[in-house]
N, C-alpha and C positions, 0 to 999 in steps of 0.2 A: 537654486530653489526649483522644485517640481511639485506638482500636486498628484497625490496617489489617492484614489477613491476605492474604499471597500464597498463595492457597488451592490452586493447582494442585499436587497431590501432598502437601498438608499434612495430617498425621495428627491435628492437635490443634484443628481448626476448632471442633468441638463444645465442647471444654473452654474455648477462648478466648471463644466467644460466651456461654457460660453465665457465665463470670466477669465479662465486660463487663456483662451484664445485672444480675448481683448488685451491681456497683459503680456502676450507672447511668452507664456510659461508652458513648459512641457507638462502634459497631463496624461496620467495612466488610469485606466479603469480596470480594476481587478475583480473578477467574478468567477463563479463556477459554471459548469456545463448546463445548469438548469436555467441560466439567464443568457440573453443575447443582447449585446450592445454593439452598435456600429455608429459611432458619433464622429463627425468631422471635427478635427481639432484635438482628438485624443487617440491614444493607442490602447486597444483593448487586449488584455491578457486573460486567457481563460484557463482554469485549472479544474482538476477532477473534483467530484462532489465529496471527497473524503473529509472527515472531521477536521475542521480548521485548516484545510489545505490553502484556502485563499489567504487566511490570516498569516500563516507562516511564509507564504510566497511574498506577501507585502512586506513583512518585517525583514526578510532577506534582501529586499530591494531598497528599502528606505535609507536615506542619507541624512546626516545632520543638516538641519535647516529646511528640509522638505516639509510640505504641508500635507497631513494625512486627514482624510475625512472618513470617520467611522462612528457608529453608535455602539461599538463593542468595547466595553471597559477593559477587558483583558488585552485586546489588541492595542488599545490606546496606551496602556501601561508599558507594553513592549516597545512601542514606537517612541514613547517618552524616554525610555532608557537608551535609545539610539539618538537622542537630541533632536527629534523631529518636533514640529509644532502640530498639535492634534486638536481638531474640533469635531463637534458632532453636527448632525443635520439641522440643528436649531441655532448653531453659531456659538454654542458654549465651548470654551477652550478647556481641554483637560490639562491639568498642571500637576506638579509634584505636591501642591497644597490640597488638591481635591481628589486625586485618583484613589487614595487609600479608602476614603469614606465611600466613594462610588463602588469600589470593589466589595467593600463590606456589605453595602446595601444589596448588591447583586447576590452575594453569598446568602444573606438572610432571606431574600425572596426565593432563592432556590430551595432552601431548607423548608420554607412554608409550603411551597408547591409539592415537594417530595413527600411531605407528611399529609397530603390531601387537602391542604388549604388552597384558597383561590385568591387571586389578586386581580384588581381592575386593570384592564389593558389600556394602551395609550388612546388618547382622544384623537378625533379626526384632525388631520393636518390643516393648519390655517395659513392664510396669506401672510399674517404677521410672523409666523415661524420662518417662512421663506425670506422675508425682509430682514429678519434678524441674522439669518445665515449669510445673506448677501453682504450685509453691513460688516460682519466680522471677517468674512473672507476678503473683502475689499481692503479692510484695514491691514490684514496680514500681508496681502500682496503689495500694498503701498509702503509698508513698514516692516521689511524682513527682520527676523530676529537673529 
């Protein structure tokens, strides 16, 4: 088991790296050239800014049983197909039972935006969200699937 972090725009990189270090788990931070990460306890892999370059690099590296941290539903779906465990920055686990509805919601939101509609953006991140993430990641590290 390893942890792979889709780090572009990920608010829990520090938490994930810290927990990986505590559990002696190999951790990879994947990002594009517009981000700089240098974290003790993790290996940073940097890719070009091309469309989805980080996503494809992550999918090509993920192994069954790895933990992937991402907020990207498309990437989550690809990682699930490789038998990885996938969670978002709030600790929600993506599963075969919920990924289709999440992808549909993303598609619907894109259609609304492309037709000129506006959607409310995410709320400011809270300490409770960080705690939920820590709890779920600790559970996954202590109980590998």
